[in-house]
N, C-alpha and C positions, 0 to 999 in steps of 0.2 A: 404758132398758136393762133387760133381763129377767134376774133372778137365778134360776138353776136349781139347786135343792138336789140333791146327788148321793147316790145309793144304789148303792154298789158291792157286787155279790153274789159271795160265794165260799162254796161248800159250804152254800148256803141261808141264809147269814147276811149282815147288812149290815156291811161291813168297810171299812177304808182301808189302802192299801199305802203304802210309802215308795219313791219313784222307780219305781213299778211292779213292785217285787220281791215275788213271791208268798210269799217266806219272811219278809218283814217285814210281817206282818199284825196289825192291831188290830181286834178284834171290837167293834162299837158297839151292835149290836142283834141278838138271836136271831130277832126277828120283823120282817122287812123291811116287811111291810104296815103294821104298827103304826108303824114309823118314817115311812113315807110319809104315813099319816094325820096324824101329828104335824106334818109339814111343811105339809100342806094346811090344817090347822087354824090355822097361823100366817099363812096367806094367800098361799102361793106360787101362781104362775100356771102353772108347768110343773114336771115332775119329770125328772131325768136319771138313767137307769138303765144300769148296766154289768154284763154277765155276764162276770166275770173268768175263770171256768173255761172258758166258751164261747170266749173270745178265744184260749185256748191249744188247745182241742179242735177249733176250726173248725166247731162246731155248738152250738146252744143246750144249756146244761147246767142253768141255774137258771130253767127255764121256770115251775115251780110258783110261786115267790115273785113273779115278774113278773106272772103271770096273776092272782094274788091282789091285787096292787097295782092292776092295771087294773080289777078288779071293784069294789074298795072305795074308789077315789079318783076324784073327779069333775073332775080337771084333766088336761090332756093330758100324755102322757109320751113321752120319746124313749129308745130303747134301742140300745146298741152291744155288740158282743162275740159272735163266732161266727156272724154273719149274712153268709153268703157265696154264697147262691143265691136265685133268684127264688121258689122254692117256700117258703123260710123267710120271705122278706119278705112274701109273700102271706098266709102263716099268721099272722104277727104283726099285719098290718093288719086281718085279719078278726077278730082278737081285741080290737081296739079301740086298738091302739098308734097314736099320732098321727104318729110319725116313727121310721124306722129309721136307724141310723148305720152307714155302710159305711166300714170302715177298711182292712183288709188287701186287700180286693178292689179298692179304689180304685187300688192300685199294681199288683196282679197281674192284674186283669181289668177295666180301666176301661170296657170296652164294657158290662159288666153294670150298672155304675152308671148309664150313659146309658139303658139299656133299662129299668131299674127306675124311673128318674125319669120316663120317658115313661108307663110302665104305672101308676105311682102318683103322680100330680102332687101336689107339696107335701108328700109324705111321705118323702122321701129326703134325708138329710144325709150329708156326707162328714166322717169323722173323720181329721184329719191329726195324727199324733203324732210329735213331732220331738225328736231329740237333736242339739244343735249345728246346727240348721237343716236336718238331713236326716231324711227320713221313716223311722220304724221300724214294723215290722209284726209280726203274729202275737203279740199280747200284749206288744209292745215287745221281744220276745226277739231279733228279727232286724233289723239295720240295713241300709238301702239307700243308694245313692248319689243318690237322687232328692231334689232340693231342694223344700221345702214350697211355696214360691211358684210354682215351675214347675208342680207338680202341680195346685195350686189353679187356676191360669190355664187349664189344659187342660180344666177343667170349666165354664168361663164360659158356654158355650152349651148345657150339658146339662140345665138346668132344676132343679138341686138347690136345696133350700130354705135350706141353711145349711152353713157349714164350722165344725167344732169343732176349734179349734187347741189342742193340749196340748203344753206344754213338759215333757217327761218329767223333766228334772233338777229341776224345781220342784214336781212333783206330790207331794202328801202331805208335803212338807217344811216347810210353813208359812213359806216364805221370800219370799213375794210372787210374783206372776205376772211373766212376761216381757212387760212392757207394750210396750216398743219393738218387739219382733218381732211381737207381735199387731197392733199399730197399723199397722206396715208392711204386713203381710199384708192387713189390712182396706182399706188404701188402694190395694193392688195389684189387687184384684178387686172386682167389683160384687156378688158373693154376700155375704150377711150373715155376719159372722164372730163366733163365740162363743168367749170366752177360757176356758181351762181350765188347771189346774195351778198350785198355789201361792197361790190367792186366799184370803188368810188374815186380812184385817181390813177394816173399813169404809173405811179409807184406800185400800186396794187397789181396792175397788169404785168409790170416788169418782174415783180416778185413771183407771181404765178408762173410766168414763162421760165423764170430761173430754176424752177423745180425740175424742169426737163421731162416731167411725166404728165403734166396737165395739158390736155389737147385743145382746150378752148375756155373762153370766159364770156359770161353774159353780163351786160351792164345796161341799166335803164335810167334811173334817176340822175346819175352822174352825167349822162349824155344830154339829158333835158336841161339840167341846171348849168351845164357848161363846165363842170369840174373836169370832165374829160373831153378833149377836142377829138371828135371821131376821125377826121382826116389824118391828124397828126398821130393818133394812136395806131391807126391801121398801118401807116407808113413805118412807124417804129417797130411794130410787131413783125412786119414783113422783113424789115432790115435785120 
């Protein structure tokens, strides 16, 4: 199971939110690229980046720090937030991004997801952010009646590389991930599922890995707070 250290970007800084609330922000690093280098030095295999401003704006806002990370770090990175058209996807791929994460458009324009997956094989993931099992969009500000599992199944034949499942009510709250829901989703589809939201201890990582069906986990606040030691966690997961 791959551990993805998360760098959430707001106003050019590395931050964490609680429950996705832009008004509940903690700044962890004024230099996101320095934070990324720190994670890479610890041995991470991937980086998980989120343009929080972009998620609300519907277009990239924190492009400069993302580009700095891509230039300065030699591990693949995935990015979500404000990526809603083919032109933006192409631009990010051309700049060295390994994987784009499509969230809002997966609900509002699923055909774009399919087209992007055909155009950029292996470089498109779908981000499914859920509150009580239902998908939320536009930076989690808008709730839908779409069930996570139903939407995930609709992309089975699209050729997407991964599904990133975030339980919004767990995100940034250090209360542990929704293991049952994530495991159920991973068992319901053939697409690799990455867990996000609330991953706050080595015990959480061990429990996710023990399911045998979850391919990765994203953690942010726990790494910044020291609740998870990244080097030790990576060694344990590899072992």
